[in-house]
PyMOL Python script that loads the backbone (N, CA, C, O; Angstrom):
from pymol import cmd

cmd.read_pdbstr("""\
ATOM      1  N   UNK A   1       1.231  -1.128   0.090  1.00  0.00           N
ATOM      2  CA  UNK A   1       0.075   0.181   0.612  1.00  0.00           C
ATOM      3  C   UNK A   1       0.937   1.344  -0.408  1.00  0.00           C
ATOM      4  O   UNK A   1       2.139   1.352  -0.673  1.00  0.00           O
ATOM      5  N   UNK A   2       0.225   1.975  -0.707  1.00  0.00           N
ATOM      6  CA  UNK A   2       1.619   3.972  -0.703  1.00  0.00           C
ATOM      7  C   UNK A   2       1.305   4.380   0.059  1.00  0.00           C
ATOM      8  O   UNK A   2       0.290   3.830   0.488  1.00  0.00           O
ATOM      9  N   UNK A   3       1.586   5.072   0.530  1.00  0.00           N
ATOM     10  CA  UNK A   3       1.720   6.057   1.359  1.00  0.00           C
ATOM     11  C   UNK A   3       0.540   7.269   2.071  1.00  0.00           C
ATOM     12  O   UNK A   3       0.037   7.671   3.120  1.00  0.00           O
ATOM     13  N   UNK A   4       0.579   7.419   0.809  1.00  0.00           N
ATOM     14  CA  UNK A   4      -0.574   8.916   0.732  1.00  0.00           C
ATOM     15  C   UNK A   4      -2.553   7.766   1.228  1.00  0.00           C
ATOM     16  O   UNK A   4      -3.666   8.231   1.471  1.00  0.00           O
ATOM     17  N   UNK A   5      -2.090   6.326   1.165  1.00  0.00           N
ATOM     18  CA  UNK A   5      -2.843   5.618   1.089  1.00  0.00           C
ATOM     19  C   UNK A   5      -3.108   5.388   2.464  1.00  0.00           C
ATOM     20  O   UNK A   5      -4.262   5.556   2.859  1.00  0.00           O
ATOM     21  N   UNK A   6      -2.271   5.050   3.210  1.00  0.00           N
ATOM     22  CA  UNK A   6      -1.914   4.816   3.878  1.00  0.00           C
ATOM     23  C   UNK A   6      -2.489   6.200   5.016  1.00  0.00           C
ATOM     24  O   UNK A   6      -3.064   5.985   6.083  1.00  0.00           O
ATOM     25  N   UNK A   7      -2.202   7.425   4.531  1.00  0.00           N
ATOM     26  CA  UNK A   7      -3.021   8.511   5.280  1.00  0.00           C
ATOM     27  C   UNK A   7      -4.574   8.525   4.791  1.00  0.00           C
ATOM     28  O   UNK A   7      -5.180   9.146   5.665  1.00  0.00           O
ATOM     29  N   UNK A   8      -4.977   8.343   4.341  1.00  0.00           N
ATOM     30  CA  UNK A   8      -5.955   8.838   3.715  1.00  0.00           C
ATOM     31  C   UNK A   8      -6.588   7.835   4.381  1.00  0.00           C
ATOM     32  O   UNK A   8      -7.703   8.269   4.670  1.00  0.00           O
ATOM     33  N   UNK A   9      -6.399   6.183   4.967  1.00  0.00           N
ATOM     34  CA  UNK A   9      -7.629   5.507   5.818  1.00  0.00           C
ATOM     35  C   UNK A   9      -7.134   5.832   7.005  1.00  0.00           C
ATOM     36  O   UNK A   9      -7.887   5.506   7.923  1.00  0.00           O
ATOM     37  N   UNK A  10      -5.807   6.533   7.448  1.00  0.00           N
ATOM     38  CA  UNK A  10      -6.224   6.591   8.956  1.00  0.00           C
ATOM     39  C   UNK A  10      -6.519   7.890   9.209  1.00  0.00           C
ATOM     40  O   UNK A  10      -6.245   8.510  10.237  1.00  0.00           O
ATOM     41  N   UNK A  11      -7.310   8.442   7.865  1.00  0.00           N
ATOM     42  CA  UNK A  11      -8.155   9.834   8.477  1.00  0.00           C
ATOM     43  C   UNK A  11      -9.685   9.220   8.450  1.00  0.00           C
ATOM     44  O   UNK A  11     -10.636   9.214   9.232  1.00  0.00           O
ATOM     45  N   UNK A  12      -9.450   8.776   7.308  1.00  0.00           N
ATOM     46  CA  UNK A  12     -11.058   7.738   7.492  1.00  0.00           C
ATOM     47  C   UNK A  12     -11.487   7.817   9.117  1.00  0.00           C
ATOM     48  O   UNK A  12     -12.287   8.549   9.699  1.00  0.00           O
ATOM     49  N   UNK A  13     -10.468   6.576   9.666  1.00  0.00           N
ATOM     50  CA  UNK A  13     -10.541   5.864  10.751  1.00  0.00           C
ATOM     51  C   UNK A  13     -11.186   6.621  11.654  1.00  0.00           C
ATOM     52  O   UNK A  13     -12.358   6.592  12.029  1.00  0.00           O
ATOM     53  N   UNK A  14      -9.788   7.675  12.125  1.00  0.00           N
ATOM     54  CA  UNK A  14     -10.373   9.219  12.580  1.00  0.00           C
ATOM     55  C   UNK A  14     -11.172   9.719  12.631  1.00  0.00           C
ATOM     56  O   UNK A  14     -11.551  10.178  13.709  1.00  0.00           O
ATOM     57  N   UNK A  15     -12.091   9.954  11.088  1.00  0.00           N
ATOM     58  CA  UNK A  15     -13.721  10.756  11.505  1.00  0.00           C
ATOM     59  C   UNK A  15     -14.407   8.670  11.367  1.00  0.00           C
ATOM     60  O   UNK A  15     -15.563   8.817  10.970  1.00  0.00           O
ATOM     61  N   UNK A  16     -14.251   7.689  11.463  1.00  0.00           N
ATOM     62  CA  UNK A  16     -15.141   6.830  11.496  1.00  0.00           C
ATOM     63  C   UNK A  16     -15.282   6.528  13.359  1.00  0.00           C
ATOM     64  O   UNK A  16     -16.174   6.061  14.067  1.00  0.00           O
ATOM     65  N   UNK A  17     -14.351   6.896  13.539  1.00  0.00           N
ATOM     66  CA  UNK A  17     -13.932   6.591  15.338  1.00  0.00           C
ATOM     67  C   UNK A  17     -14.485   7.772  16.423  1.00  0.00           C
ATOM     68  O   UNK A  17     -14.499   7.724  17.653  1.00  0.00           O
ATOM     69  N   UNK A  18     -14.985   8.972  15.411  1.00  0.00           N
ATOM     70  CA  UNK A  18     -15.723  10.150  15.860  1.00  0.00           C
ATOM     71  C   UNK A  18     -17.063   9.837  15.671  1.00  0.00           C
ATOM     72  O   UNK A  18     -17.865  10.030  16.584  1.00  0.00           O
ATOM     73  N   UNK A  19     -17.384   9.408  14.667  1.00  0.00           N
ATOM     74  CA  UNK A  19     -18.835   8.717  13.761  1.00  0.00           C
ATOM     75  C   UNK A  19     -19.292  10.269  13.398  1.00  0.00           C
ATOM     76  O   UNK A  19     -20.188  10.867  13.996  1.00  0.00           O
ATOM     77  N   UNK A  20     -18.614  10.735  12.455  1.00  0.00           N
ATOM     78  CA  UNK A  20     -18.568  11.702  11.752  1.00  0.00           C
ATOM     79  C   UNK A  20     -18.281  12.823  10.593  1.00  0.00           C
ATOM     80  O   UNK A  20     -17.212  13.422  10.709  1.00  0.00           O
ATOM     81  N   UNK A  21     -18.732  13.009  10.002  1.00  0.00           N
ATOM     82  CA  UNK A  21     -19.042  13.033   8.125  1.00  0.00           C
ATOM     83  C   UNK A  21     -17.361  14.494   8.364  1.00  0.00           C
ATOM     84  O   UNK A  21     -17.350  15.398   9.200  1.00  0.00           O
ATOM     85  N   UNK A  22     -16.715  14.320   7.768  1.00  0.00           N
ATOM     86  CA  UNK A  22     -15.672  15.583   7.893  1.00  0.00           C
ATOM     87  C   UNK A  22     -16.029  16.498   6.166  1.00  0.00           C
ATOM     88  O   UNK A  22     -16.345  16.111   5.041  1.00  0.00           O
ATOM     89  N   UNK A  23     -15.706  18.061   6.914  1.00  0.00           N
ATOM     90  CA  UNK A  23     -16.111  18.984   5.520  1.00  0.00           C
ATOM     91  C   UNK A  23     -14.817  18.015   4.693  1.00  0.00           C
ATOM     92  O   UNK A  23     -14.284  16.950   5.007  1.00  0.00           O
ATOM     93  N   UNK A  24     -14.651  18.820   3.673  1.00  0.00           N
ATOM     94  CA  UNK A  24     -13.508  18.695   2.750  1.00  0.00           C
ATOM     95  C   UNK A  24     -12.178  19.280   4.127  1.00  0.00           C
ATOM     96  O   UNK A  24     -11.267  18.653   4.668  1.00  0.00           O
ATOM     97  N   UNK A  25     -12.513  20.296   4.235  1.00  0.00           N
ATOM     98  CA  UNK A  25     -11.672  21.245   4.767  1.00  0.00           C
ATOM     99  C   UNK A  25     -10.847  20.469   6.131  1.00  0.00           C
ATOM    100  O   UNK A  25      -9.625  20.468   6.275  1.00  0.00           O
ATOM    101  N   UNK A  26     -11.876  19.803   7.099  1.00  0.00           N
ATOM    102  CA  UNK A  26     -11.626  18.761   8.066  1.00  0.00           C
ATOM    103  C   UNK A  26     -10.807  17.998   7.550  1.00  0.00           C
ATOM    104  O   UNK A  26      -9.757  17.799   8.160  1.00  0.00           O
ATOM    105  N   UNK A  27     -11.000  17.461   6.502  1.00  0.00           N
ATOM    106  CA  UNK A  27     -10.172  16.016   6.521  1.00  0.00           C
ATOM    107  C   UNK A  27      -8.775  16.549   5.803  1.00  0.00           C
ATOM    108  O   UNK A  27      -7.655  16.037   5.806  1.00  0.00           O
ATOM    109  N   UNK A  28      -9.177  17.561   5.293  1.00  0.00           N
ATOM    110  CA  UNK A  28      -7.517  17.721   4.713  1.00  0.00           C
ATOM    111  C   UNK A  28      -6.493  18.258   6.026  1.00  0.00           C
ATOM    112  O   UNK A  28      -5.350  17.806   6.087  1.00  0.00           O
ATOM    113  N   UNK A  29      -6.991  19.261   7.075  1.00  0.00           N
ATOM    114  CA  UNK A  29      -6.258  19.059   7.680  1.00  0.00           C
ATOM    115  C   UNK A  29      -5.691  17.284   8.959  1.00  0.00           C
ATOM    116  O   UNK A  29      -4.666  16.653   9.213  1.00  0.00           O
ATOM    117  N   UNK A  30      -6.953  17.260   9.287  1.00  0.00           N
ATOM    118  CA  UNK A  30      -6.350  16.121   9.204  1.00  0.00           C
ATOM    119  C   UNK A  30      -5.770  15.326   8.778  1.00  0.00           C
ATOM    120  O   UNK A  30      -4.960  14.810   9.549  1.00  0.00           O
ATOM    121  N   UNK A  31      -5.847  14.728   7.214  1.00  0.00           N
ATOM    122  CA  UNK A  31      -5.000  13.999   7.124  1.00  0.00           C
ATOM    123  C   UNK A  31      -3.289  15.126   7.005  1.00  0.00           C
ATOM    124  O   UNK A  31      -2.221  14.616   7.345  1.00  0.00           O
ATOM    125  N   UNK A  32      -3.321  15.852   6.753  1.00  0.00           N
ATOM    126  CA  UNK A  32      -1.947  16.839   7.783  1.00  0.00           C
ATOM    127  C   UNK A  32      -1.742  16.620   8.886  1.00  0.00           C
ATOM    128  O   UNK A  32      -0.573  16.788   9.235  1.00  0.00           O
ATOM    129  N   UNK A  33      -2.285  16.365   9.464  1.00  0.00           N
ATOM    130  CA  UNK A  33      -1.716  16.233  10.726  1.00  0.00           C
ATOM    131  C   UNK A  33      -0.844  15.375  11.010  1.00  0.00           C
ATOM    132  O   UNK A  33       0.351  15.505  11.275  1.00  0.00           O
ATOM    133  N   UNK A  34      -1.764  14.126  10.914  1.00  0.00           N
ATOM    134  CA  UNK A  34      -1.070  12.381  10.293  1.00  0.00           C
ATOM    135  C   UNK A  34      -0.326  12.827   9.891  1.00  0.00           C
ATOM    136  O   UNK A  34       0.149  13.632  10.691  1.00  0.00           O
ATOM    137  N   UNK A  35       0.335  12.807   8.689  1.00  0.00           N
ATOM    138  CA  UNK A  35       0.831  12.994   7.288  1.00  0.00           C
ATOM    139  C   UNK A  35       2.054  13.626   8.547  1.00  0.00           C
ATOM    140  O   UNK A  35       3.155  13.424   9.060  1.00  0.00           O
ATOM    141  N   UNK A  36       1.361  14.139   8.534  1.00  0.00           N
ATOM    142  CA  UNK A  36       4.097  15.370   9.488  1.00  0.00           C
ATOM    143  C   UNK A  36       4.142  14.049  10.688  1.00  0.00           C
ATOM    144  O   UNK A  36       5.113  13.376  11.033  1.00  0.00           O
ATOM    145  N   UNK A  37       2.497  13.968  11.225  1.00  0.00           N
ATOM    146  CA  UNK A  37       3.518  12.484  12.046  1.00  0.00           C
ATOM    147  C   UNK A  37       4.193  11.380  11.438  1.00  0.00           C
ATOM    148  O   UNK A  37       4.815  10.518  12.060  1.00  0.00           O
ATOM    149  N   UNK A  38       4.013  11.453   9.913  1.00  0.00           N
ATOM    150  CA  UNK A  38       4.171  10.274   9.363  1.00  0.00           C
ATOM    151  C   UNK A  38       5.770  10.752   9.491  1.00  0.00           C
ATOM    152  O   UNK A  38       6.636  10.072  10.040  1.00  0.00           O
ATOM    153  N   UNK A  39       6.008  12.199   8.808  1.00  0.00           N
ATOM    154  CA  UNK A  39       7.358  12.331   9.042  1.00  0.00           C
ATOM    155  C   UNK A  39       7.945  12.667   9.805  1.00  0.00           C
ATOM    156  O   UNK A  39       8.946  13.285   9.442  1.00  0.00           O
ATOM    157  N   UNK A  40       7.692  12.468  11.570  1.00  0.00           N
ATOM    158  CA  UNK A  40       8.509  13.006  12.139  1.00  0.00           C
ATOM    159  C   UNK A  40       8.641  11.791  12.786  1.00  0.00           C
ATOM    160  O   UNK A  40       9.602  11.650  13.542  1.00  0.00           O
ATOM    161  N   UNK A  41       7.830  10.861  12.626  1.00  0.00           N
ATOM    162  CA  UNK A  41       8.460   8.933  12.600  1.00  0.00           C
ATOM    163  C   UNK A  41       9.001   8.544  12.262  1.00  0.00           C
ATOM    164  O   UNK A  41       9.688   7.744  12.898  1.00  0.00           O
ATOM    165  N   UNK A  42       9.182   8.786  10.863  1.00  0.00           N
ATOM    166  CA  UNK A  42      10.282   8.118   9.570  1.00  0.00           C
ATOM    167  C   UNK A  42      11.438   8.966   9.909  1.00  0.00           C
ATOM    168  O   UNK A  42      12.488   8.414   9.581  1.00  0.00           O
ATOM    169  N   UNK A  43      11.618  10.232  10.507  1.00  0.00           N
ATOM    170  CA  UNK A  43      12.676  10.828  10.188  1.00  0.00           C
ATOM    171  C   UNK A  43      13.542  11.142  11.675  1.00  0.00           C
ATOM    172  O   UNK A  43      14.636  11.657  11.910  1.00  0.00           O
ATOM    173  N   UNK A  44      12.404  10.525  12.575  1.00  0.00           N
ATOM    174  CA  UNK A  44      13.479   9.426  13.966  1.00  0.00           C
ATOM    175  C   UNK A  44      13.778   8.427  13.380  1.00  0.00           C
ATOM    176  O   UNK A  44      14.971   8.261  13.126  1.00  0.00           O
ATOM    177  N   UNK A  45      12.694   7.313  12.921  1.00  0.00           N
ATOM    178  CA  UNK A  45      13.798   6.050  13.056  1.00  0.00           C
ATOM    179  C   UNK A  45      14.750   6.304  11.650  1.00  0.00           C
ATOM    180  O   UNK A  45      13.877   5.791  10.951  1.00  0.00           O
ATOM    181  N   UNK A  46      15.098   6.423  11.322  1.00  0.00           N
ATOM    182  CA  UNK A  46      16.330   6.980   9.854  1.00  0.00           C
ATOM    183  C   UNK A  46      17.076   7.814  10.744  1.00  0.00           C
ATOM    184  O   UNK A  46      18.202   8.174  10.402  1.00  0.00           O
ATOM    185  N   UNK A  47      16.513   8.229  12.026  1.00  0.00           N
ATOM    186  CA  UNK A  47      18.677   8.620  12.960  1.00  0.00           C
ATOM    187  C   UNK A  47      18.432   7.525  13.115  1.00  0.00           C
ATOM    188  O   UNK A  47      19.068   6.904  12.263  1.00  0.00           O
ATOM    189  N   UNK A  48      17.674   6.637  13.921  1.00  0.00           N
ATOM    190  CA  UNK A  48      17.919   5.632  14.691  1.00  0.00           C
ATOM    191  C   UNK A  48      18.778   3.702  13.813  1.00  0.00           C
ATOM    192  O   UNK A  48      19.395   2.658  14.019  1.00  0.00           O
ATOM    193  N   UNK A  49      18.233   4.389  13.058  1.00  0.00           N
ATOM    194  CA  UNK A  49      18.806   3.393  11.721  1.00  0.00           C
ATOM    195  C   UNK A  49      20.110   3.678  11.265  1.00  0.00           C
ATOM    196  O   UNK A  49      21.130   3.051  11.551  1.00  0.00           O
ATOM    197  N   UNK A  50      20.001   4.729  10.489  1.00  0.00           N
ATOM    198  CA  UNK A  50      21.329   5.711  10.482  1.00  0.00           C
ATOM    199  C   UNK A  50      22.584   5.188  12.022  1.00  0.00           C
ATOM    200  O   UNK A  50      23.494   4.452  11.638  1.00  0.00           O
ATOM    201  N   UNK A  51      22.607   5.488  13.351  1.00  0.00           N
ATOM    202  CA  UNK A  51      23.221   5.101  13.870  1.00  0.00           C
ATOM    203  C   UNK A  51      23.867   3.982  14.465  1.00  0.00           C
ATOM    204  O   UNK A  51      25.005   3.738  14.866  1.00  0.00           O
ATOM    205  N   UNK A  52      22.449   3.194  14.373  1.00  0.00           N
ATOM    206  CA  UNK A  52      22.354   1.360  13.797  1.00  0.00           C
ATOM    207  C   UNK A  52      23.754   1.014  12.915  1.00  0.00           C
ATOM    208  O   UNK A  52      24.680   0.306  13.311  1.00  0.00           O
ATOM    209  N   UNK A  53      23.665   1.659  11.695  1.00  0.00           N
ATOM    210  CA  UNK A  53      24.220   1.099  11.290  1.00  0.00           C
ATOM    211  C   UNK A  53      25.480   2.062  11.068  1.00  0.00           C
ATOM    212  O   UNK A  53      25.965   1.569  10.050  1.00  0.00           O
ATOM    213  N   UNK A  54      26.185   2.995  11.370  1.00  0.00           N
ATOM    214  CA  UNK A  54      27.224   2.833  12.071  1.00  0.00           C
ATOM    215  C   UNK A  54      28.230   2.782  13.243  1.00  0.00           C
ATOM    216  O   UNK A  54      29.346   3.288  13.361  1.00  0.00           O
ATOM    217  N   UNK A  55      27.569   2.095  13.987  1.00  0.00           N
ATOM    218  CA  UNK A  55      28.325   0.693  14.783  1.00  0.00           C
ATOM    219  C   UNK A  55      28.062  -0.196  14.577  1.00  0.00           C
ATOM    220  O   UNK A  55      28.520  -1.080  15.301  1.00  0.00           O
ATOM    221  N   UNK A  56      26.987  -0.642  13.257  1.00  0.00           N
ATOM    222  CA  UNK A  56      27.432  -2.024  13.039  1.00  0.00           C
ATOM    223  C   UNK A  56      28.719  -2.362  12.148  1.00  0.00           C
ATOM    224  O   UNK A  56      29.214  -3.480  12.003  1.00  0.00           O
ATOM    225  N   UNK A  57      29.185  -1.076  11.543  1.00  0.00           N
ATOM    226  CA  UNK A  57      30.034  -1.369   9.981  1.00  0.00           C
ATOM    227  C   UNK A  57      30.973   0.224  10.543  1.00  0.00           C
ATOM    228  O   UNK A  57      31.366   1.111   9.785  1.00  0.00           O
ATOM    229  N   UNK A  58      31.127   0.186  11.978  1.00  0.00           N
ATOM    230  CA  UNK A  58      32.752   1.016  12.055  1.00  0.00           C
ATOM    231  C   UNK A  58      33.752   0.285  11.714  1.00  0.00           C
ATOM    232  O   UNK A  58      34.812   0.805  12.062  1.00  0.00           O
ATOM    233  N   UNK A  59      33.937  -1.254  10.882  1.00  0.00           N
ATOM    234  CA  UNK A  59      35.170  -1.562  10.714  1.00  0.00           C
ATOM    235  C   UNK A  59      34.661  -0.750   9.244  1.00  0.00           C
ATOM    236  O   UNK A  59      35.116   0.394   9.241  1.00  0.00           O
ATOM    237  N   UNK A  60      34.099  -0.960   8.401  1.00  0.00           N
ATOM    238  CA  UNK A  60      33.449  -0.983   7.264  1.00  0.00           C
ATOM    239  C   UNK A  60      33.114   0.510   7.307  1.00  0.00           C
ATOM    240  O   UNK A  60      31.998   0.620   7.813  1.00  0.00           O
ATOM    241  N   UNK A  61      33.778   2.062   6.885  1.00  0.00           N
ATOM    242  CA  UNK A  61      33.227   2.918   6.940  1.00  0.00           C
ATOM    243  C   UNK A  61      32.692   3.125   5.513  1.00  0.00           C
ATOM    244  O   UNK A  61      31.887   4.029   5.285  1.00  0.00           O
ATOM    245  N   UNK A  62      33.166   2.229   4.472  1.00  0.00           N
ATOM    246  CA  UNK A  62      32.427   2.658   2.822  1.00  0.00           C
ATOM    247  C   UNK A  62      30.879   1.913   3.298  1.00  0.00           C
ATOM    248  O   UNK A  62      29.865   2.611   3.290  1.00  0.00           O
ATOM    249  N   UNK A  63      30.815   0.391   3.719  1.00  0.00           N
ATOM    250  CA  UNK A  63      29.883   0.020   3.847  1.00  0.00           C
ATOM    251  C   UNK A  63      28.502   1.283   4.793  1.00  0.00           C
ATOM    252  O   UNK A  63      27.592   1.892   4.231  1.00  0.00           O
ATOM    253  N   UNK A  64      28.809   1.294   6.127  1.00  0.00           N
ATOM    254  CA  UNK A  64      28.511   2.289   6.274  1.00  0.00           C
ATOM    255  C   UNK A  64      27.848   3.322   5.592  1.00  0.00           C
ATOM    256  O   UNK A  64      26.642   3.269   5.349  1.00  0.00           O
ATOM    257  N   UNK A  65      28.762   4.503   5.186  1.00  0.00           N
ATOM    258  CA  UNK A  65      28.497   5.489   3.846  1.00  0.00           C
ATOM    259  C   UNK A  65      27.245   5.430   2.970  1.00  0.00           C
ATOM    260  O   UNK A  65      26.382   6.279   2.746  1.00  0.00           O
ATOM    261  N   UNK A  66      27.405   4.163   2.538  1.00  0.00           N
ATOM    262  CA  UNK A  66      26.939   3.102   1.562  1.00  0.00           C
ATOM    263  C   UNK A  66      24.798   2.768   2.134  1.00  0.00           C
ATOM    264  O   UNK A  66      23.820   2.451   1.457  1.00  0.00           O
ATOM    265  N   UNK A  67      24.926   2.981   3.204  1.00  0.00           N
ATOM    266  CA  UNK A  67      24.042   2.233   3.667  1.00  0.00           C
ATOM    267  C   UNK A  67      23.245   2.970   4.335  1.00  0.00           C
ATOM    268  O   UNK A  67      22.156   2.614   4.784  1.00  0.00           O
ATOM    269  N   UNK A  68      23.995   4.568   4.486  1.00  0.00           N
ATOM    270  CA  UNK A  68      22.731   5.382   5.449  1.00  0.00           C
ATOM    271  C   UNK A  68      22.939   6.435   4.366  1.00  0.00           C
ATOM    272  O   UNK A  68      22.019   7.247   4.465  1.00  0.00           O
ATOM    273  N   UNK A  69      23.926   6.822   3.183  1.00  0.00           N
ATOM    274  CA  UNK A  69      23.583   7.378   1.667  1.00  0.00           C
ATOM    275  C   UNK A  69      21.459   6.540   1.552  1.00  0.00           C
ATOM    276  O   UNK A  69      20.380   7.019   1.900  1.00  0.00           O
ATOM    277  N   UNK A  70      21.771   5.458   1.027  1.00  0.00           N
ATOM    278  CA  UNK A  70      20.497   4.472   0.980  1.00  0.00           C
ATOM    279  C   UNK A  70      18.828   4.768   1.623  1.00  0.00           C
ATOM    280  O   UNK A  70      17.681   4.668   1.189  1.00  0.00           O
ATOM    281  N   UNK A  71      19.464   5.165   2.844  1.00  0.00           N
ATOM    282  CA  UNK A  71      18.896   5.210   4.025  1.00  0.00           C
ATOM    283  C   UNK A  71      18.217   6.641   3.691  1.00  0.00           C
ATOM    284  O   UNK A  71      17.074   6.838   3.280  1.00  0.00           O
ATOM    285  N   UNK A  72      19.329   7.679   4.008  1.00  0.00           N
ATOM    286  CA  UNK A  72      19.104   8.993   3.370  1.00  0.00           C
ATOM    287  C   UNK A  72      18.143   9.313   1.454  1.00  0.00           C
ATOM    288  O   UNK A  72      17.906  10.413   0.953  1.00  0.00           O
ATOM    289  N   UNK A  73      17.955   8.501   1.105  1.00  0.00           N
ATOM    290  CA  UNK A  73      17.887   8.850  -0.195  1.00  0.00           C
ATOM    291  C   UNK A  73      15.738   8.236  -0.221  1.00  0.00           C
ATOM    292  O   UNK A  73      14.826   8.782  -0.841  1.00  0.00           O
ATOM    293  N   UNK A  74      15.661   6.869   0.794  1.00  0.00           N
ATOM    294  CA  UNK A  74      14.733   6.575   0.744  1.00  0.00           C
ATOM    295  C   UNK A  74      13.821   7.966   1.541  1.00  0.00           C
ATOM    296  O   UNK A  74      12.703   8.323   1.168  1.00  0.00           O
ATOM    297  N   UNK A  75      14.298   8.358   2.247  1.00  0.00           N
ATOM    298  CA  UNK A  75      13.896   8.814   3.677  1.00  0.00           C
ATOM    299  C   UNK A  75      13.310  10.578   2.711  1.00  0.00           C
ATOM    300  O   UNK A  75      12.452  11.266   3.265  1.00  0.00           O
ATOM    301  N   UNK A  76      13.825  10.969   1.545  1.00  0.00           N
ATOM    302  CA  UNK A  76      13.881  12.011   0.792  1.00  0.00           C
ATOM    303  C   UNK A  76      13.140  11.569   0.457  1.00  0.00           C
ATOM    304  O   UNK A  76      12.391  11.705   1.425  1.00  0.00           O
ATOM    305  N   UNK A  77      12.277  10.738  -0.643  1.00  0.00           N
ATOM    306  CA  UNK A  77      11.348   9.577  -1.104  1.00  0.00           C
ATOM    307  C   UNK A  77      10.723   9.455  -0.822  1.00  0.00           C
ATOM    308  O   UNK A  77       9.926   9.291  -1.746  1.00  0.00           O
ATOM    309  N   UNK A  78       9.828   9.290   0.961  1.00  0.00           N
ATOM    310  CA  UNK A  78       9.381   9.694   1.188  1.00  0.00           C
ATOM    311  C   UNK A  78       8.487  10.559   1.324  1.00  0.00           C
ATOM    312  O   UNK A  78       7.275  10.625   1.114  1.00  0.00           O
ATOM    313  N   UNK A  79       9.450  11.357   1.791  1.00  0.00           N
ATOM    314  CA  UNK A  79       8.359  12.942   2.214  1.00  0.00           C
ATOM    315  C   UNK A  79       8.435  13.462   1.168  1.00  0.00           C
ATOM    316  O   UNK A  79       8.122  14.649   1.261  1.00  0.00           O
ATOM    317  N   UNK A  80       8.972  12.864  -0.823  1.00  0.00           N
ATOM    318  CA  UNK A  80       8.398  14.156  -1.438  1.00  0.00           C
ATOM    319  C   UNK A  80       7.042  13.113  -1.286  1.00  0.00           C
ATOM    320  O   UNK A  80       6.007  13.579  -1.763  1.00  0.00           O
ATOM    321  N   UNK A  81       6.969  12.103  -0.831  1.00  0.00           N
ATOM    322  CA  UNK A  81       5.307  11.332  -1.867  1.00  0.00           C
ATOM    323  C   UNK A  81       4.571  12.304  -0.334  1.00  0.00           C
ATOM    324  O   UNK A  81       3.808  13.241  -0.571  1.00  0.00           O
ATOM    325  N   UNK A  82       4.863  11.989   0.917  1.00  0.00           N
ATOM    326  CA  UNK A  82       4.649  12.790   1.584  1.00  0.00           C
ATOM    327  C   UNK A  82       3.848  14.042   1.383  1.00  0.00           C
ATOM    328  O   UNK A  82       2.700  14.187   1.803  1.00  0.00           O
ATOM    329  N   UNK A  83       4.481  14.869   0.760  1.00  0.00           N
ATOM    330  CA  UNK A  83       4.341  16.254   0.577  1.00  0.00           C
ATOM    331  C   UNK A  83       3.559  16.393  -0.324  1.00  0.00           C
ATOM    332  O   UNK A  83       3.097  17.533  -0.366  1.00  0.00           O
ATOM    333  N   UNK A  84       2.921  15.203  -1.662  1.00  0.00           N
ATOM    334  CA  UNK A  84       2.807  15.767  -2.666  1.00  0.00           C
ATOM    335  C   UNK A  84       1.504  15.204  -2.445  1.00  0.00           C
ATOM    336  O   UNK A  84       0.799  15.064  -3.444  1.00  0.00           O
ATOM    337  N   UNK A  85       1.021  14.832  -1.259  1.00  0.00           N
ATOM    338  CA  UNK A  85      -0.464  14.700  -0.272  1.00  0.00           C
ATOM    339  C   UNK A  85      -0.764  15.929  -0.495  1.00  0.00           C
ATOM    340  O   UNK A  85      -1.172  16.005  -1.654  1.00  0.00           O
ATOM    341  N   UNK A  86      -0.772  16.796  -0.056  1.00  0.00           N
ATOM    342  CA  UNK A  86      -1.164  18.300   0.530  1.00  0.00           C
ATOM    343  C   UNK A  86      -1.642  19.157  -1.410  1.00  0.00           C
ATOM    344  O   UNK A  86      -2.008  20.330  -1.494  1.00  0.00           O
TER     345      UNK A  86
END
""", "prot")
cmd.dss("prot")
cmd.show_as("cartoon", "prot")
cmd.util.cbc("prot")
cmd.orient("prot")
């Protein structure tokens, strides 16, 4: 499932839990809040993964840099994908 679909599903779940039908502005606001939460969680996870990569690959700095770069690129792609939802 693509990320924008996760955000959409979460937004729908929020309004279903509240047993209400949102206006378009409310749905966009809740989607933006969920999107920001996902971005923050991904950034925190990325930091953790980078730290782990550095620790486990300290003997092989080149490999650690390659892994870090791949994580960075995946993070950029994720944020671009989420930002396109706005």
